[in-house]
Phi, psi and omega in degrees: 000127180272133179275144177288118184296336179288333181273313182261069186245015176242139178259143178225137178253123181274183185298339178271353184090009179280133179269128180240145172266124181239164180298158184280156177300326183297327181262357185291131180254348176055168352299145187218134178305324188269322189242324185220067183292145173289167183275075179257172188275008180239016184303328184274358181274147177295153180256155173225131180254123179279160178298338178285345184102346179293132175261129177247153172254128184264118182278177182296346178268359180084011181269136176271117178253130181304130175295130184303322180289320177295314180299316180298316180297311182293325177295332180275323191251355182275177179301144183308325181290340181264346184295136180093345183265353187291344180268356182287127179199161174284108191254139175259359179099350183299324184293337178263330187274333185292150174264149178298140182294000000 
């Protein structure tokens, strides 16, 4: 499937240095991990984008915590069998303990 270059016209580099093409700010309806993030407590953490599309925030312990906006989007738009599972992760507690920046 070919992506429409007008929609996916912004590049983003994740914490591993991988370049991703993401949708443009002009079409973004938010809340969105890239353009219009909700006010959650991990906004200042670097992002990592999984091949599944899930965006994680990497804490100071090196643990990937699902970005709340990414998780919310995927729980709404993914296949019914995958909904609700996007928040499962090996957690060190940082996603619950951190204060919003």
